[in-house]
C-alpha positions as CSV (number, residue, x, y, z in Angstrom):
1,M,-42.4,169.7,87.8
2,R,-45.8,169.1,86.4
3,P,-47.8,172.0,85.1
4,L,-50.6,171.6,88.0
5,E,-48.2,170.8,90.9
6,G,-49.4,172.5,93.8
7,T,-52.7,172.8,92.5
8,T,-55.5,171.3,94.9
9,V,-58.9,170.0,93.6
10,V,-61.9,169.1,95.7
11,T,-64.7,167.2,93.7
12,L,-67.9,166.0,94.8
13,E,-68.1,163.8,91.7
14,H,-69.6,160.4,90.0
15,A,-70.0,158.4,87.0
16,I,-68.0,160.0,84.1
17,A,-68.1,163.6,83.3
18,A,-66.5,164.8,86.7
19,P,-64.3,162.0,86.9
20,F,-62.8,162.4,83.5
21,A,-62.0,165.9,84.0
22,T,-60.4,165.7,87.3
23,R,-58.2,162.9,86.5
24,Q,-56.5,164.7,83.1
25,L,-56.1,167.6,85.8
26,A,-54.4,164.9,87.8
27,D,-52.2,163.6,85.1
28,L,-50.8,167.3,85.0
29,G,-50.2,167.1,88.6
30,A,-53.0,168.2,90.4
31,R,-53.8,167.0,93.8
32,V,-57.0,166.0,93.4
33,I,-59.6,164.9,96.5
34,K,-62.5,162.9,95.3
35,I,-65.4,163.2,98.1
36,E,-67.8,159.9,98.4
37,R,-70.0,158.4,100.5
38,P,-69.4,156.7,102.9
39,G,-69.7,152.7,102.5
40,V,-70.8,153.1,98.7
41,G,-68.9,155.6,97.5
42,D,-68.8,156.7,93.5
43,F,-71.9,154.8,92.0
44,A,-69.5,153.7,89.6
45,R,-67.4,151.7,91.5
46,G,-70.2,149.1,91.1
47,Y,-71.0,149.0,87.3
48,D,-69.1,146.0,86.6
49,E,-66.3,143.7,88.3
50,R,-64.1,143.7,84.9
51,V,-61.0,144.2,86.1
52,H,-59.5,142.2,88.8
53,G,-62.9,142.7,90.4
54,L,-63.0,146.4,89.8
55,A,-65.4,148.4,87.7
56,S,-63.8,149.5,84.0
57,H,-65.2,152.9,84.2
58,F,-63.8,153.4,87.6
59,V,-60.1,152.2,86.9
60,W,-60.3,154.5,83.8
61,T,-61.4,157.8,85.2
62,N,-60.0,157.7,88.8
63,R,-56.4,157.0,88.8
64,S,-54.0,159.4,90.9
65,K,-56.7,160.8,93.3
66,E,-57.2,161.0,97.0
67,S,-60.8,159.3,98.3
68,L,-62.3,160.9,101.4
69,T,-65.8,159.9,102.4
70,L,-68.0,162.2,103.8
71,D,-71.8,161.9,104.2
72,V,-72.3,165.4,103.2
73,K,-75.9,165.7,104.8
74,H,-74.1,165.5,107.9
75,P,-73.8,168.6,110.0
76,E,-70.0,167.7,111.0
77,A,-69.1,166.6,107.7
78,Q,-70.2,169.9,105.9
79,V,-68.0,171.6,108.3
80,I,-64.9,169.2,107.3
81,L,-65.8,169.8,103.4
82,K,-66.0,173.8,104.1
83,R,-62.7,173.6,105.7
84,L,-61.2,171.8,103.1
85,I,-62.0,173.8,100.4
86,V,-61.4,177.2,102.0
87,E,-58.1,176.0,103.2
88,S,-57.0,174.2,100.5
89,A,-58.7,174.1,97.0
90,D,-57.9,176.1,93.9
91,I,-60.7,174.4,92.0
92,V,-64.2,173.0,92.9
93,I,-66.2,170.5,90.6
94,Q,-69.2,168.9,91.0
95,N,-71.6,166.9,88.9
96,L,-74.3,166.0,91.8
97,A,-77.8,166.3,91.2
98,P,-79.2,169.9,89.9
99,G,-79.1,172.4,92.7
100,A,-77.4,169.8,95.2
101,A,-74.2,171.7,95.8
102,A,-75.6,175.0,96.0
103,R,-78.2,173.6,98.7
104,L,-74.7,172.4,100.5
105,G,-73.6,175.8,100.2
106,L,-71.0,175.1,97.5
107,S,-71.9,177.4,95.0
108,Y,-69.3,179.9,93.0
109,A,-71.4,182.8,94.7
110,A,-71.2,181.4,98.0
111,L,-67.5,180.0,97.8
112,S,-66.2,183.1,96.2
113,A,-67.3,185.3,98.9
114,E,-65.0,183.8,101.4
115,K,-62.2,183.0,98.3
116,P,-62.4,185.2,95.5
117,G,-59.3,183.2,93.8
118,I,-61.9,179.7,93.9
119,I,-62.4,178.5,90.4
120,V,-65.7,176.1,90.6
121,C,-67.0,174.2,87.7
122,D,-70.9,172.8,87.8
123,I,-71.3,170.0,85.4
124,S,-75.0,169.2,84.4
125,G,-77.0,167.5,81.9
126,Y,-78.7,170.7,80.5
127,G,-77.1,173.7,82.1
128,E,-77.8,176.0,85.5
129,D,-80.7,177.9,83.8
130,G,-83.6,177.5,81.2
131,P,-86.3,175.2,80.9
132,Y,-84.6,171.6,81.2
133,R,-82.2,172.7,84.0
134,D,-83.9,170.2,86.6
135,K,-84.2,167.4,83.9
136,K,-81.9,164.2,84.9
137,A,-79.4,163.7,82.4
138,Y,-77.7,160.5,81.4
139,D,-75.4,159.7,78.5
140,L,-77.6,157.8,76.4
141,L,-80.5,160.2,77.0
142,I,-78.4,163.2,75.9
143,Q,-77.4,161.4,72.9
144,G,-80.6,161.4,71.9
145,E,-81.3,164.7,72.8
146,S,-78.3,166.2,71.0
147,G,-79.4,164.5,68.0
148,F,-76.6,162.2,67.9
149,L,-78.9,159.3,67.5
150,S,-80.8,160.5,64.4
151,V,-77.5,160.2,62.3
152,T,-75.8,157.4,64.2
153,G,-76.8,153.7,63.0
154,T,-78.4,152.2,60.2
155,P,-81.2,153.3,58.2
156,E,-83.4,151.1,60.0
157,E,-82.5,151.7,63.5
158,P,-80.5,154.5,65.2
159,A,-77.6,153.0,67.4
160,K,-75.7,154.8,70.3
161,A,-72.1,155.3,70.5
162,G,-70.1,152.4,72.1
163,L,-68.7,154.8,74.6
164,S,-69.8,157.6,76.8
165,I,-69.7,160.0,74.4
166,A,-72.1,162.8,76.0
167,D,-70.2,162.3,79.5
168,I,-66.7,162.6,77.5
169,A,-67.3,165.5,75.8
170,A,-68.6,167.4,79.0
171,G,-65.5,166.4,80.5
172,M,-63.4,167.5,78.3
173,Y,-64.8,171.1,77.9
174,A,-65.0,171.1,81.9
175,Y,-61.0,170.2,81.9
176,T,-60.2,172.8,79.0
177,N,-62.2,175.4,80.8
178,I,-60.6,175.1,84.3
179,L,-57.2,175.3,82.5
180,A,-58.2,178.4,81.0
181,A,-59.4,179.7,84.3
182,L,-56.2,179.1,85.9
183,L,-54.7,181.0,83.2
184,Q,-56.8,183.7,83.5
185,R,-56.5,183.7,87.5
186,Q,-52.5,184.4,87.0
187,T,-53.5,187.9,85.2
188,T,-56.6,188.8,87.2
189,G,-56.3,187.0,90.6
190,R,-59.7,186.3,90.3
191,G,-61.5,182.8,89.6
192,Q,-64.6,182.0,88.1
193,H,-67.6,179.9,87.8
194,I,-67.8,177.3,85.0
195,D,-71.0,176.2,83.7
196,I,-70.8,172.9,81.5
197,S,-73.3,171.6,79.7
198,M,-73.6,167.8,78.7
199,L,-76.1,168.8,76.1
200,E,-74.0,172.0,74.7
201,S,-71.0,169.7,74.8
202,L,-72.1,167.2,72.4
203,V,-74.2,169.5,70.3
204,E,-70.6,171.5,69.6
205,W,-69.7,168.0,68.6
206,M,-72.6,167.7,66.1
207,S,-71.2,170.7,64.0
208,F,-71.1,169.1,60.8
209,P,-74.4,167.7,60.8
210,L,-76.4,170.7,61.8
211,Y,-74.4,172.6,59.2
212,Y,-75.0,170.0,56.5
213,A,-78.8,170.4,57.6
214,F,-78.7,174.2,57.7
215,D,-81.9,176.2,56.6
216,G,-84.1,173.3,56.5
217,A,-82.1,170.9,54.1
218,A,-82.4,167.3,54.4
219,P,-79.9,165.7,57.5
220,P,-77.2,163.6,56.7
221,S,-78.6,160.0,56.6
222,R,-77.6,156.9,58.8
223,A,-75.3,155.1,56.9
224,G,-74.1,152.4,59.7
225,A,-70.1,152.3,59.6
226,S,-69.7,154.4,56.3
227,H,-69.6,157.7,56.2
228,A,-73.0,159.6,55.7
229,T,-71.6,162.1,52.8
230,I,-68.3,160.9,52.0
231,Y,-68.4,157.4,49.4
232,P,-66.8,155.4,49.5
233,Y,-65.2,155.8,52.9
234,G,-66.3,153.0,55.1
235,P,-66.1,148.9,55.4
236,F,-66.1,146.8,52.6
237,P,-65.5,142.9,52.8
238,A,-62.3,140.9,51.2
239,G,-62.7,137.8,49.6
240,D,-61.6,136.0,52.6
241,G,-64.7,137.4,54.4
242,K,-62.5,140.2,56.3
243,I,-63.1,143.4,56.4
244,V,-61.1,146.5,55.2
245,M,-61.8,149.9,56.4
246,L,-61.0,152.8,53.4
247,G,-61.5,156.2,53.2
248,L,-61.1,158.8,49.7
249,Q,-61.6,162.6,50.6
250,N,-60.5,163.9,47.0
251,E,-60.9,163.3,43.2
252,R,-57.3,162.6,42.8
253,E,-57.5,159.9,45.7
254,W,-60.9,158.6,43.5
255,A,-58.6,158.3,40.1
256,A,-56.0,156.0,42.3
257,F,-58.3,154.1,43.6
258,C,-59.8,153.4,40.4
259,D,-56.6,152.9,38.4
260,K,-54.3,151.2,41.5
261,V,-56.9,149.3,43.4
262,L,-59.8,148.2,41.5
263,L,-57.5,148.0,38.2
264,D,-60.3,149.9,35.9
265,P,-58.9,153.2,35.7
266,V,-61.8,154.1,33.1
267,L,-64.2,153.7,35.9
268,A,-62.8,157.2,37.3
269,K,-64.0,158.8,34.0
270,E,-67.6,158.0,34.2
271,Q,-70.0,160.8,34.9
272,R,-72.2,158.9,37.4
273,F,-69.2,158.8,39.6
274,S,-67.5,162.0,38.6
275,T,-67.7,163.9,42.1
276,N,-68.3,162.9,45.7
277,S,-71.7,163.8,45.5
278,K,-72.6,161.7,42.7
279,R,-70.6,158.6,44.1
280,S,-72.7,159.0,47.5
281,T,-75.8,159.3,45.5
282,A,-75.0,155.8,43.5
283,R,-73.2,154.4,46.8
284,V,-75.4,151.0,46.4
285,E,-74.5,150.5,42.6
286,L,-70.7,151.6,43.8
287,R,-70.5,149.6,46.5
288,A,-71.0,146.2,44.1
289,L,-68.3,147.3,42.2
290,I,-65.9,147.6,45.0
291,V,-67.4,144.4,46.7
292,A,-67.1,142.3,43.1
293,A,-63.2,143.6,42.8
294,F,-62.3,142.8,46.1
295,A,-64.0,139.5,45.9
296,S,-60.7,137.5,44.5
297,L,-58.4,138.9,47.0
298,T,-57.8,138.7,50.5
299,A,-58.0,141.4,53.0
300,E,-54.2,141.7,53.0
301,Q,-54.0,141.9,49.5
302,V,-56.6,144.4,49.3
303,V,-54.9,146.4,52.2
304,A,-51.4,146.2,49.9
305,R,-53.2,147.4,47.1
306,L,-54.9,150.4,48.9
307,D,-51.1,151.2,51.0
308,A,-49.2,151.3,47.1
309,A,-51.9,153.6,45.9
310,Q,-51.6,155.8,48.9
311,I,-55.6,155.1,49.9
312,A,-56.2,155.4,53.7
313,N,-57.0,152.6,55.4
314,A,-57.5,150.4,58.7
315,R,-58.5,147.2,60.2
316,V,-61.9,146.9,62.3
317,N,-60.0,145.9,65.4
318,T,-61.9,144.3,68.9
319,M,-60.9,145.3,72.1
320,H,-58.4,142.5,72.3
321,D,-56.6,143.8,69.2
322,V,-56.2,147.3,70.6
323,W,-54.8,145.9,73.8
324,N,-52.0,144.3,71.7
325,H,-51.8,147.1,68.8
326,P,-48.0,147.1,67.5
327,Q,-48.5,151.0,67.1
328,M,-49.3,151.5,70.5
329,R,-46.6,148.9,71.5
330,E,-43.8,150.1,69.7
331,R,-44.4,153.8,70.8
332,K,-44.6,152.3,74.1
333,R,-47.8,154.3,75.3
334,W,-48.7,151.7,77.9
335,R,-47.9,152.0,81.5
336,E,-48.8,150.1,84.9
337,V,-51.1,151.7,87.6
338,A,-51.5,150.3,91.0
339,T,-55.2,149.2,92.4
340,V,-56.0,147.5,95.5
341,A,-56.4,144.2,93.3
342,G,-52.8,144.6,91.7
343,S,-51.2,147.0,88.9
344,I,-53.3,147.0,85.6
345,P,-51.9,148.6,82.4
346,A,-53.2,152.3,81.6
347,L,-52.5,154.3,78.6
348,L,-50.2,157.1,78.5
349,P,-52.2,160.3,78.0
350,P,-52.2,161.7,74.2
351,G,-49.2,163.9,73.9
352,S,-45.5,163.8,74.0
353,W,-45.0,165.0,77.4
354,E,-41.2,165.8,76.6
355,E,-41.0,168.1,80.4
356,G,-41.9,164.6,82.1
357,P,-44.1,162.0,82.5
358,P,-48.0,162.6,83.8
359,R,-49.0,161.5,86.8
360,M,-50.3,158.1,87.0
361,D,-50.8,157.0,90.2
362,A,-52.7,154.5,92.1
363,I,-56.6,154.1,91.7
364,P,-58.0,155.2,95.1
365,A,-59.8,152.4,97.4
366,L,-62.8,153.8,99.0
367,G,-62.2,156.0,101.7
368,E,-58.5,155.2,101.5
369,H,-57.2,158.9,102.3
370,T,-59.8,160.2,104.5
371,E,-57.8,159.8,107.8
372,T,-54.5,161.5,106.3
373,I,-56.8,164.3,105.1
374,L,-58.6,165.0,108.4
375,A,-55.1,164.9,110.1
376,G,-54.1,167.6,108.1
377,L,-57.0,169.6,109.0
378,G,-55.9,169.0,112.6
379,Y,-58.3,166.2,113.4
380,S,-56.7,163.9,116.3
381,K,-57.1,160.5,116.0
382,E,-60.1,160.2,118.9
383,R,-61.8,162.9,117.1
384,I,-61.6,160.9,113.6
385,A,-62.8,157.9,115.8
386,A,-65.9,159.4,117.2
387,L,-66.7,161.2,113.7
388,R,-66.4,157.7,111.9
389,A,-69.0,156.4,114.8
390,E,-71.2,159.0,114.2
391,K,-71.1,158.1,110.4
392,A,-70.2,161.7,109.4
393,I,-67.2,160.0,107.6
C-alpha cells in the first residue's frame, strides 16, 4: 500500500508549481483530481508539442491524475466543485491568479467552516499579503526578484536557470508542507492553511549568496559555469576540445590535484595558491596553468588522472546523453507511462521505494474523467449531457 492511498486531492492548477506538487502526491498514491477549463485545459498543455505531440512540461508534471473539466464561472459547475471538495477532498491546492480561489468560495476560512479537516494550499508569486500580493508572477520574473539572476551567468551578462527553478522550489515546499499538515492532522484532527510563495521559496534557496553578502559585504560574482567562490571548481578544456568538470573542496584535495593531476607538487606549496580564497582571487592565473597542463591530454586521460587522485569530476552532458546515462540505466530508473499518444519513458522518482513502487499511471487527456467523476457524485447521463450542452463542463 502506498503512503497516501485513500487521500484525495482536488487541485485548480496550471503551469508548473502546483502541478509538480500534486504529481508528487500522486506518486505516493493520492487520488488527484485536476480541474481544467473546458476545451482548453491547463495552458501548459499548449507550451510545445515535443513529446509525440504533447507538451514537455505537461507530461512531466501531470501523470497519475484525473482530469475534470469545469467552467468554474458557471453556477452549476461551482456547485459540482464545492460538492466534490466537501464530499471527497482531504486537500485543496490552487495556483490561480491572486484572489481568484477566494472569490470562488475556496479559501481555507470558507472550506474549513464546513470541513474542519480540510488542508488548503495556496501557491502564489508573492504570498497572500504584503505590498506585492497582487502582482503577477512568472518563473523568470521571480528569478530576477529573488536575486538569483544577480549571481548566475557571466560577468558581462546574467543568465536564467535552464529550468523553472522558482516554480520547482514552490512546488517542493508545497509538497513537503502538505505532508507535514497530513501528519499533524493525525494528531489534532484539524486541517490547516498553507501559504506558499514562489519568492520566499527561491530566496530560501539563495541562502549561501545571501550570507556571503551579509552586512553589506560584496556578493558572489557571476562566474559562468564555475563556482563563484571555490576554485578550481568548474569546466576546463582538455587537449581534444572536450570539457571536463572538476571540483576541489579542501587543501588535501588541492595537494593531490597538484601532485597527481597537474604533476607539479611544488605548486601546492606556493603562497599565492595556499588557500581557497587566494586561489579564487587568482583564478585567471590558475586557470591558465590548468589549461596548459591539460593541453596535451584527452578528456579521457584527464578524467583518469582525476579519478586516480580521487578528485571529483563529471562530464558536461547534453539532454541526449542524459537519456542514455549509464548510471541511470544500470540502476533501472526509467519506467513507461501511458499517454493518448502512446507510452513515453519517465524517471522513477528519487528514493529507494523499498515498500513498493510509486504510482506512475497515465497522463490524462483533457476532461478524460469528467463523466466518471460526475457519475460518482450521483449525476445521471442525461444531466451530464445537459451540463455539457450548457458548457458548464
